[in-house]
C-alpha positions, 0 to 999 in steps of 0.5 A: 517248307522247302520249295525245292523238295516240294516240287520234287515230291509233286513231280514224283506224281507225274510230269509237269510244266513250271506253271502247273507245278506252281499251281499244284504247290499252292493247291496242295499247301495253301502257300503261294510261291512266285512262278520265277522261283519255280523256274529258278528252282527247276534250273537248279534241280536240273543242274544238280541232276534231280530233274530233267526235261521231258519234252514239250506239251502240245502248247509248247510248254517245257515238261519236267520229270524227276530223275531216279536221284530226284525221286529218291530225294523227294521220298527221303524228304517226305519220310524225314522229320523236319524241325524249325531250324535257323535264325529266329529273327524275333528271338534275336531282336528281343535278345539284342534289345535286352542288352541295349541301354534305353531299349523298351523291351516291354514295348517290343514285347507288347507290339509283338503280342499284338501282332500275334493276336491279330494273326490269330484273329485273322486265322480264326476268320479264314474260311475253308475252300474246296481243297479243305484238308490241305488248307485245314492242315496248314491253318491248324499248324499256323494257329498252333505256332501262333498260340505257342508264340504267345506262350513264348512271349510270356516266358520272355517277359519273365526272363527279361525282367531280370535282364541288365543292359550292357555296353560294348566289350573292351575285348577286341577281336584279332581280325577286322577289315583293314583301314582304306588307304588315303593315298 
């Protein structure tokens, strides 16, 4: 989840200071965020014209509020579908391993399965807190992803059964870093 977009959405509810944003983020999502990341994100949001200073409170803490553009971005983000994109490090690691002679893909899959099962067991042991609905939503999503990961690992085991490792390609790319001068 985007911390940037989340902070904008929280600010759309009202003026906040940095540590207050951090606490609201954690209370609403059940996920932790470093307070330094909150302040760095606020600086970037200000640079991008999405938030602005709103003075200071009676304890001299800097207050922030969204600009009109920030409100629009937060509302657009909330109403736009989010798909898991980007690199999947586990998939890439396994895809690479099946191509490497001597890599024990079965052991890699076994270790990954054990880690997913342990995470599932830990998620089953989590206890609901005072803000039960947000935390329950996050726990349910994590559990569903972990269960999907186990199904995916079963499919990977089936696919890798026929994989054949291979060596380096004889084809050389046209570009590369030039050799350093020894002079």
